[in-house]
C-alpha atoms as an extended CHARMM CRD file, in Angstrom:
* protein
*
       132  EXT
         1         1  MET       CA             -0.0550000000       -0.2530000000       -0.0070000000  PROA      1               0.0000000000
         2         2  SER       CA              1.1820000000        3.6300000000       -0.7160000000  PROA      2               0.0000000000
         3         3  ARG       CA              1.8560000000        5.6450000000        1.6420000000  PROA      3               0.0000000000
         4         4  THR       CA             -0.8230000000        8.0250000000        0.3180000000  PROA      4               0.0000000000
         5         5  ALA       CA             -3.0070000000        5.3590000000        0.0300000000  PROA      5               0.0000000000
         6         6  ALA       CA             -2.5630000000        4.6980000000        3.8590000000  PROA      6               0.0000000000
         7         7  ASP       CA             -2.9780000000        8.0160000000        5.1680000000  PROA      7               0.0000000000
         8         8  LEU       CA             -5.9650000000        8.1130000000        3.3460000000  PROA      8               0.0000000000
         9         9  LYS       CA             -7.1220000000        4.9800000000        4.9500000000  PROA      9               0.0000000000
        10        10  ARG       CA             -6.2500000000        6.3540000000        8.6170000000  PROA      10              0.0000000000
        11        11  GLN       CA             -7.7750000000        8.9740000000        7.9410000000  PROA      11              0.0000000000
        12        12  ILE       CA            -11.0510000000        7.6270000000        7.0750000000  PROA      12              0.0000000000
        13        13  LEU       CA            -11.1030000000        5.3620000000        9.9910000000  PROA      13              0.0000000000
        14        14  THR       CA            -10.1710000000        7.9180000000       12.0060000000  PROA      14              0.0000000000
        15        15  ARG       CA            -12.9200000000       10.2380000000       11.6350000000  PROA      15              0.0000000000
        16        16  LEU       CA            -15.6000000000        7.2240000000       11.6220000000  PROA      16              0.0000000000
        17        17  GLN       CA            -13.5490000000        5.7810000000       14.7380000000  PROA      17              0.0000000000
        18        18  ARG       CA            -13.9080000000        9.4880000000       16.6150000000  PROA      18              0.0000000000
        19        19  HSD       CA            -17.4850000000       10.6070000000       15.2740000000  PROA      19              0.0000000000
        20        20  VAL       CA            -19.2880000000        7.4540000000       15.0670000000  PROA      20              0.0000000000
        21        21  ALA       CA            -17.5550000000        3.9900000000       16.8660000000  PROA      21              0.0000000000
        22        22  ASN       CA            -15.5440000000        5.6300000000       19.7120000000  PROA      22              0.0000000000
        23        23  PRO       CA            -18.6770000000        7.8810000000       21.7890000000  PROA      23              0.0000000000
        24        24  LEU       CA            -21.2620000000        4.3580000000       21.3300000000  PROA      24              0.0000000000
        25        25  ASN       CA            -18.4640000000        2.2190000000       22.3030000000  PROA      25              0.0000000000
        26        26  ARG       CA            -17.6810000000        4.1890000000       25.5770000000  PROA      26              0.0000000000
        27        27  ARG       CA            -20.7040000000        3.8930000000       26.8080000000  PROA      27              0.0000000000
        28        28  ILE       CA            -20.9710000000        0.2720000000       26.6930000000  PROA      28              0.0000000000
        29        29  PRO       CA            -19.9980000000       -0.3530000000       30.1660000000  PROA      29              0.0000000000
        30        30  THR       CA            -17.7310000000       -3.7460000000       29.7930000000  PROA      30              0.0000000000
        31        31  GLN       CA            -15.8630000000       -1.9740000000       27.2320000000  PROA      31              0.0000000000
        32        32  THR       CA            -12.0240000000       -1.4730000000       27.7000000000  PROA      32              0.0000000000
        33        33  VAL       CA            -11.2110000000        2.2960000000       27.5840000000  PROA      33              0.0000000000
        34        34  LEU       CA             -7.9440000000        3.9840000000       27.8070000000  PROA      34              0.0000000000
        35        35  GLU       CA             -8.0610000000        7.2130000000       29.0800000000  PROA      35              0.0000000000
        36        36  THR       CA             -4.9320000000        9.5920000000       28.0610000000  PROA      36              0.0000000000
        37        37  THR       CA             -4.4310000000       13.2200000000       28.8730000000  PROA      37              0.0000000000
        38        38  GLY       CA             -4.3460000000       15.7100000000       25.5480000000  PROA      38              0.0000000000
        39        39  ARG       CA             -1.1680000000       16.7110000000       24.7930000000  PROA      39              0.0000000000
        40        40  ARG       CA             -2.1840000000       20.2610000000       24.1540000000  PROA      40              0.0000000000
        41        41  SER       CA             -5.4960000000       20.8520000000       26.1000000000  PROA      41              0.0000000000
        42        42  GLY       CA             -4.8500000000       18.7820000000       29.1420000000  PROA      42              0.0000000000
        43        43  LEU       CA             -8.3130000000       17.1850000000       29.1140000000  PROA      43              0.0000000000
        44        44  PRO       CA             -9.1620000000       13.8970000000       29.5690000000  PROA      44              0.0000000000
        45        45  ARG       CA             -8.8150000000       11.8200000000       26.4730000000  PROA      45              0.0000000000
        46        46  PRO       CA            -10.8090000000        8.5910000000       26.6020000000  PROA      46              0.0000000000
        47        47  THR       CA            -10.5550000000        6.0300000000       23.3620000000  PROA      47              0.0000000000
        48        48  PRO       CA            -12.1550000000        2.5240000000       23.2360000000  PROA      48              0.0000000000
        49        49  VAL       CA             -9.4400000000       -0.3000000000       22.7740000000  PROA      49              0.0000000000
        50        50  GLY       CA             -9.1460000000       -3.7170000000       22.4610000000  PROA      50              0.0000000000
        51        51  GLY       CA             -6.7090000000       -6.0510000000       24.7210000000  PROA      51              0.0000000000
        52        52  SER       CA             -6.1790000000       -8.0520000000       27.6490000000  PROA      52              0.0000000000
        53        53  ARG       CA             -4.9720000000       -8.1860000000       31.0200000000  PROA      53              0.0000000000
        54        54  VAL       CA             -2.2450000000      -10.3330000000       31.9680000000  PROA      54              0.0000000000
        55        55  GLY       CA             -0.9740000000      -10.3800000000       35.6300000000  PROA      55              0.0000000000
        56        56  ASP       CA             -0.8760000000       -6.4760000000       36.6660000000  PROA      56              0.0000000000
        57        57  SER       CA             -0.3930000000       -5.0640000000       33.3490000000  PROA      57              0.0000000000
        58        58  PHE       CA             -2.5880000000       -4.6130000000       30.0080000000  PROA      58              0.0000000000
        59        59  TRP       CA             -1.2370000000       -5.7590000000       26.0670000000  PROA      59              0.0000000000
        60        60  LEU       CA             -2.6840000000       -3.6250000000       23.5000000000  PROA      60              0.0000000000
        61        61  VAL       CA             -1.9990000000       -2.9920000000       19.6680000000  PROA      61              0.0000000000
        62        62  SER       CA             -2.4440000000        0.1090000000       18.3780000000  PROA      62              0.0000000000
        63        63  GLU       CA             -3.4960000000        0.4180000000       14.4680000000  PROA      63              0.0000000000
        64        64  PHE       CA             -2.1070000000        3.1810000000       13.2770000000  PROA      64              0.0000000000
        65        65  GLY       CA              1.1580000000        3.2240000000       15.5460000000  PROA      65              0.0000000000
        66        66  PHE       CA              2.9860000000        6.6670000000       16.4800000000  PROA      66              0.0000000000
        67        67  LYS       CA             -0.0500000000        8.3980000000       14.3450000000  PROA      67              0.0000000000
        68        68  SER       CA             -2.6800000000        7.6170000000       16.7190000000  PROA      68              0.0000000000
        69        69  GLN       CA             -3.5710000000       10.4210000000       18.9120000000  PROA      69              0.0000000000
        70        70  TYR       CA             -3.7690000000        8.4050000000       22.0470000000  PROA      70              0.0000000000
        71        71  VAL       CA             -0.3260000000        7.3050000000       21.0590000000  PROA      71              0.0000000000
        72        72  ARG       CA              0.7440000000       11.2260000000       20.5870000000  PROA      72              0.0000000000
        73        73  ASN       CA             -0.7480000000       12.0140000000       24.2080000000  PROA      73              0.0000000000
        74        74  ILE       CA              1.0240000000        8.7250000000       25.8480000000  PROA      74              0.0000000000
        75        75  GLN       CA              4.4720000000       10.0480000000       24.3650000000  PROA      75              0.0000000000
        76        76  ALA       CA              3.3870000000       13.6820000000       25.7800000000  PROA      76              0.0000000000
        77        77  ASP       CA              2.6840000000       11.7720000000       29.2530000000  PROA      77              0.0000000000
        78        78  PRO       CA              2.3100000000        8.3410000000       29.9330000000  PROA      78              0.0000000000
        79        79  HSD       CA              0.1940000000        8.4330000000       33.0100000000  PROA      79              0.0000000000
        80        80  VAL       CA             -3.2420000000        7.0300000000       31.9420000000  PROA      80              0.0000000000
        81        81  ARG       CA             -6.3110000000        5.5160000000       33.4320000000  PROA      81              0.0000000000
        82        82  ILE       CA             -8.0030000000        2.1730000000       32.2430000000  PROA      82              0.0000000000
        83        83  ARG       CA            -11.2840000000        1.1140000000       32.3150000000  PROA      83              0.0000000000
        84        84  ILE       CA            -11.2940000000       -3.0010000000       32.3660000000  PROA      84              0.0000000000
        85        85  ARG       CA            -14.5040000000       -4.5410000000       32.9560000000  PROA      85              0.0000000000
        86        86  GLY       CA            -16.1300000000       -1.6640000000       34.5780000000  PROA      86              0.0000000000
        87        87  ARG       CA            -13.2470000000       -0.7960000000       36.6190000000  PROA      87              0.0000000000
        88        88  TRP       CA            -10.8860000000        1.7720000000       36.5940000000  PROA      88              0.0000000000
        89        89  HSD       CA             -6.8780000000        1.5210000000       37.0340000000  PROA      89              0.0000000000
        90        90  HSD       CA             -4.2360000000        3.8440000000       37.4940000000  PROA      90              0.0000000000
        91        91  GLY       CA             -1.1010000000        2.7260000000       35.0750000000  PROA      91              0.0000000000
        92        92  THR       CA              2.2600000000        4.0270000000       33.1140000000  PROA      92              0.0000000000
        93        93  ALA       CA              1.6490000000        3.3540000000       29.3260000000  PROA      93              0.0000000000
        94        94  HSD       CA              4.9370000000        2.1320000000       27.6520000000  PROA      94              0.0000000000
        95        95  LEU       CA              5.5440000000        2.0690000000       23.8030000000  PROA      95              0.0000000000
        96        96  LEU       CA              6.9080000000       -0.7990000000       22.2580000000  PROA      96              0.0000000000
        97        97  PRO       CA              8.0420000000       -0.6980000000       18.9770000000  PROA      97              0.0000000000
        98        98  GLU       CA             10.7740000000       -3.3090000000       19.2760000000  PROA      98              0.0000000000
        99        99  ASP       CA              7.9240000000       -6.0520000000       20.0890000000  PROA      99              0.0000000000
       100       100  ASP       CA              6.3300000000       -7.7960000000       17.2510000000  PROA      100             0.0000000000
       101       101  ALA       CA              2.7470000000       -6.2490000000       17.0090000000  PROA      101             0.0000000000
       102       102  ALA       CA              1.5760000000       -9.0030000000       14.8290000000  PROA      102             0.0000000000
       103       103  ALA       CA              2.6570000000      -11.6320000000       16.7890000000  PROA      103             0.0000000000
       104       104  ARG       CA              1.4740000000       -9.7890000000       20.0690000000  PROA      104             0.0000000000
       105       105  LEU       CA             -2.2230000000       -9.5150000000       18.3250000000  PROA      105             0.0000000000
       106       106  ARG       CA             -2.3510000000      -13.3430000000       18.4900000000  PROA      106             0.0000000000
       107       107  SER       CA             -2.1070000000      -13.3490000000       21.9430000000  PROA      107             0.0000000000
       108       108  LEU       CA             -4.9190000000      -11.0640000000       22.2300000000  PROA      108             0.0000000000
       109       109  PRO       CA             -8.7280000000      -11.1700000000       22.0230000000  PROA      109             0.0000000000
       110       110  ARG       CA             -9.7750000000      -12.7100000000       18.2480000000  PROA      110             0.0000000000
       111       111  PHE       CA            -12.3600000000       -9.6160000000       17.2330000000  PROA      111             0.0000000000
       112       112  ASN       CA            -10.6560000000       -6.8060000000       17.9840000000  PROA      112             0.0000000000
       113       113  SER       CA             -7.0770000000       -8.3120000000       16.8130000000  PROA      113             0.0000000000
       114       114  ALA       CA             -9.0100000000       -8.8390000000       12.9710000000  PROA      114             0.0000000000
       115       115  ALA       CA             -9.8690000000       -5.5440000000       12.8590000000  PROA      115             0.0000000000
       116       116  VAL       CA             -7.0190000000       -4.2230000000       14.2760000000  PROA      116             0.0000000000
       117       117  ARG       CA             -5.3130000000       -6.4830000000       11.1300000000  PROA      117             0.0000000000
       118       118  ALA       CA             -7.6520000000       -5.3470000000        8.6100000000  PROA      118             0.0000000000
       119       119  PHE       CA             -8.0110000000       -1.7990000000        9.0420000000  PROA      119             0.0000000000
       120       120  GLY       CA             -4.2820000000       -1.3130000000       10.6010000000  PROA      120             0.0000000000
       121       121  THR       CA             -1.4810000000        0.5890000000        8.8740000000  PROA      121             0.0000000000
       122       122  ASP       CA              1.3890000000        0.8340000000       11.3820000000  PROA      122             0.0000000000
       123       123  LEU       CA              1.1890000000       -1.4850000000       14.3950000000  PROA      123             0.0000000000
       124       124  LEU       CA              2.3540000000       -0.6230000000       17.8360000000  PROA      124             0.0000000000
       125       125  THR       CA              2.3680000000       -2.9790000000       21.1080000000  PROA      125             0.0000000000
       126       126  VAL       CA              1.9290000000       -0.4530000000       23.8660000000  PROA      126             0.0000000000
       127       127  ARG       CA              1.7030000000       -2.1530000000       27.5730000000  PROA      127             0.0000000000
       128       128  VAL       CA              0.0030000000       -0.4240000000       30.5280000000  PROA      128             0.0000000000
       129       129  ASP       CA              1.7100000000       -1.2250000000       33.9100000000  PROA      129             0.0000000000
       130       130  LEU       CA             -0.8160000000       -0.7090000000       36.3960000000  PROA      130             0.0000000000
       131       131  THR       CA             -0.4810000000        0.3570000000       39.6780000000  PROA      131             0.0000000000
       132       132  ASP       CA             -3.6290000000        0.1020000000       41.1980000000  PROA      132             0.0000000000
């Protein structure tokens, strides 16, 4: 896929997620939501995500890598909150470009992983170390 086609795909999907999917998914009590702090606004920025808790960490894969808004927010401030099964946890997010994101997706829930593989243009593994 050319860079232009990848950028267009990301822009279309980002708009769809931002204006349709995310507002609906955030309201589902069991949906996992990653809350970052806006790098410019300083406001909470909730983003529905898929992934899996393993011990005291939560693993996910960003479909647009370093171009994802929540990843850019993590770069500015790695302190996050994450709602897992209706309960909020504080944590510190770590971006892991050295991790094999495609392999990581095979260990995460199938439905979300299939969507990330299908729509993603630049996969990036994210680990959130939970502090409570």
